[in-house]
N, C-alpha and C positions, 0 to 999 in steps of 0.2 A: 324713656318709649318701652314699653314691655311690647318682645319682637312677635311679631305676628306670625300662627301657626301656620304651617304648611297643609292647603286643604287634601285631602287625600279623594283620590277619586275612583269612588269603586267601580270594579269590571262591570262593562257589560256585557249580562248571560244573551246567547245566542238562544230564543225561545224556542226555534225550529230550527234544529240543526240542517244542511244540505248539503248535499254532494252524490256524485254521479259516479257511477263506474260500468264498466261494459253495458252499457246502455240503460242502468235504471238508476233511477236518479230517488235518491233514500232520503227522506221527510221525516224526523226525529222529531215528537213532542218533548221540551226538555226545560222541565219546571221540577225536578224531585220534591220529594219522593213520588207526589200522585199524579206529576204532569198535569196540572188542572190547567183550564184554559182561560186569562184575562181577554180583555178587546186585544192589548198591544200584541200577545201572542197567535190571537184568532188574525189580525193582520196579516201578523209576519208568516201565519198558516198561509194566506190569499196571496202574498208578495211570489212566497217559494213555489206553489202553484202553480201561478203564471209562469215561473222562471222553467220548470218544468216541460211547463206546453209548449213553450216557443224554443225549447229547444229540441234542434233537429238529431241531437246525439240520443237524445232520451224517448223512448221508446215503453217504457213501463215505470211506474210511478209506484215503490215503497214506502206507508205510512208505518210509523211504529213509533213506539215511546220509550227514554230513556228508562235504563236500570232492567231490574228483574220483575219490583212486584207493581209496577201497574203500563197498563199501556195510557188509560186517562181515565179520571175518577172525572170530568165533568167542568162545566163553569166552577170558575175558583168561588165559594158559596162568601167565603170573606169579602171580596170583591162586591159580591152584589146586594149583601147588609147594609154600604157604604155609599151607595149610589144610588139618586132618583128613580121613580117608575119611566119617566122619560128615557135617562140612559139605559134604563135595564131593555126598555123596546128593543132600539136602536140596537144593541148590542146583539140583542137575537136575533134580528131583522140581518143584518150583517156576517153573521152566523150563518144564518143561511144562507146567504147568498154565496158564502166563500164554500159550503159543501156541496149546492151546487153547481158552482164553478171547476170544483174537483168531477163531482157525477157529470157532468156534461164537458170534458176533456176529453178527445177522441182518441186517449192511451187508456192502454190497461191500466188499473187501479187496484192495488193490493192491499188490505189491512193486514201487518203483523202482529197479533195480538198475542203481547209477552207477559202480559201480566192482568191486573184486575180491569177490566172495561164495563164501567155503570155509567147510568145517564148520559151525560156530552158526549162521552166518552164512544159510549155505544153508538148513539148518532151521528160522530164521526166515521165509527167503522161501518157503519151501512151506508153511508156513501160511498163506499168502494167498492168493488166492483167482483170482489173474492176476499172474502176473508179465511185468515190461516192463524190456529191457535196455538200454543205449544202446551201440551196436557199437564193438568194440573198444577197450571201457573196461576189461576185467577178465578173471578167469579164473574157473571154479565148479567144485566138487568137495566132495568128503568126505573128508578127508582122515586123520583120525585115528586110522586104523592105523598108521598111521607114528609116533602119541605110546602104541602100544599098548594102544589104547582103541576103544571104537565112538563112533558118532553119537548122544550119551543124551539128545538133547532131541525124540525123536521124529524123526528121520533117516532109521533102518530104514526107520520102520512109511510115512514118507509118498512117501518114494523109491519103496518096493515095489509104493507104490499109483499113481507116478505110471509108472512107466515097467516094472512088471512084476518078479516074481522071480527070474530069471536076469540080466537087467542091471542090477538092483540087486545082488545079490551083486557082480557082476564090479565093479559101480565103486564101492562100498565098500572091496571086499579086496585092489582093488589101490591106492587113494586117489586116483586117477588125477585129476588137473585138466584141464579142456578150458574152450575158448572157447566165449563165446554160441550162436557159431552149430550149434557139436554140443549144447549145450541145448536150443535151438528142436527140432533134430532127435528127441532122447531126449523132446521132451513137457515139457519144465520148463518152458522160458521160450515166452512165448504171444505174445510181439511183441519185435521188435528196432528200435531206430530211431536213424536216423542222427544225430546232432547233434554240431556242433562244439565247443560249451561246455556245460558242468557246467549251466550256468543256460537255455541253451538244450534239454536236456533233460528239466529239469524243468517248463519251457513246454509241451513236445509233452508229460509226464505227465499235467498240468495240465490241458488242454487233453481228453487222452483222458476222465480220472477224470470231467469236467464231465458229459458226455456220460450218467452214472445219474444226474442230481441232479433236482432239481424246477428249471421244470415239464418239462423233456424230458421225462424217463424217471418210472416210476412206481416212485416206491424201494421200496416196501412189497412189491412185484410181484415188484422184484429181490432184495431180501433173503430173500424168501420163497420164490424157487428154491434162492438159497442153503441156505437150512437143509432143503430136498428132499432135492437132491442132498448136502450134506455128511454131512445124518443117515440118509437112505436107503443112501449106500453101506454103511452099515455094520448094517444090519437086515436082515432076509427081505425077500425079494421085495412077498410079499403084506404084508408089516408095510408096507412102503414104499409102499405105493400106497396102502394107508391112509392116512398122513401126508399123502401129496400129494392125496388127495382131503378133509381137514381145512383144508389149508393153502391148498387153493383155494376152500374156503367161506369163508375169513376173507376171502380177495380178494373174491369176487363180494359181500361188505355193505359193501365201502368205496364213497364215492364218485370214489375214480380209478377203478375197474369201471366205472360208471355212466359218467362222462366217455366213457373211450376207448372201449366201447361205441357211446354216442352221435355219438363225432365220429368214428366208421368210417361210421357211416349216413349224418350228416351233410357226408362226405366234406372234414371240415377235421381240423388238427392239434390233438390233444389238447391239453389244458393241465391237468398232473395238479400234486393239492395237497395229498397226501401225506395223506390224508383217505381 
């Protein structure tokens, strides 16, 4: 009888690498070379966002891509070409829910754009609060029109809110790809960092992110600033002012607010504890 061949088990790829250091959770999209996302990656990203949200040791979230060529090139087209229209709909629905969860988490989210950031990759980045890019590392844009579709993971709505209606329509209708300097001019990119290597870029982003963590900054205040802006932008002005007052009242009751005011009066640097 022929001897049965041993079954070789393929190693499982961690599609979204996750680690926490100095109050910062790092979420790395990990499907090189282009870090395109499948439904499996988006489910993993969703779980990692919840991990960071629920972890009291995390005050800032940084999302980036593996390698030096791509932040993310968007949805995996090979996957989309082989599934039903119904699956595509639910895939986009879940991706929308995931990015909304990232956007609504009351902790600062930074997109560290280490390479090309196009299509769904830019949609992921636009769900972050702050976008930092490595100079000359790639292009960005929403070229979905060339595939006969639109940016379906929040791209039409988030780009509109960043650059305005007319410019958003132009950028998406042409499918234009542009460099990070142009992205900064449009208000999509907050900062561009000069870095000779990907590792230097990561270190610079880490230094930037840590300024928003304890004890340097009152992370609770940062989170509520985010919550006030994100929610306030979608409701009436009077309702937004009411929300702002309620969030301020929460902060007034915190130890960190008392510490911040005491430090100001005593002319010293505050030491925040996240309480």
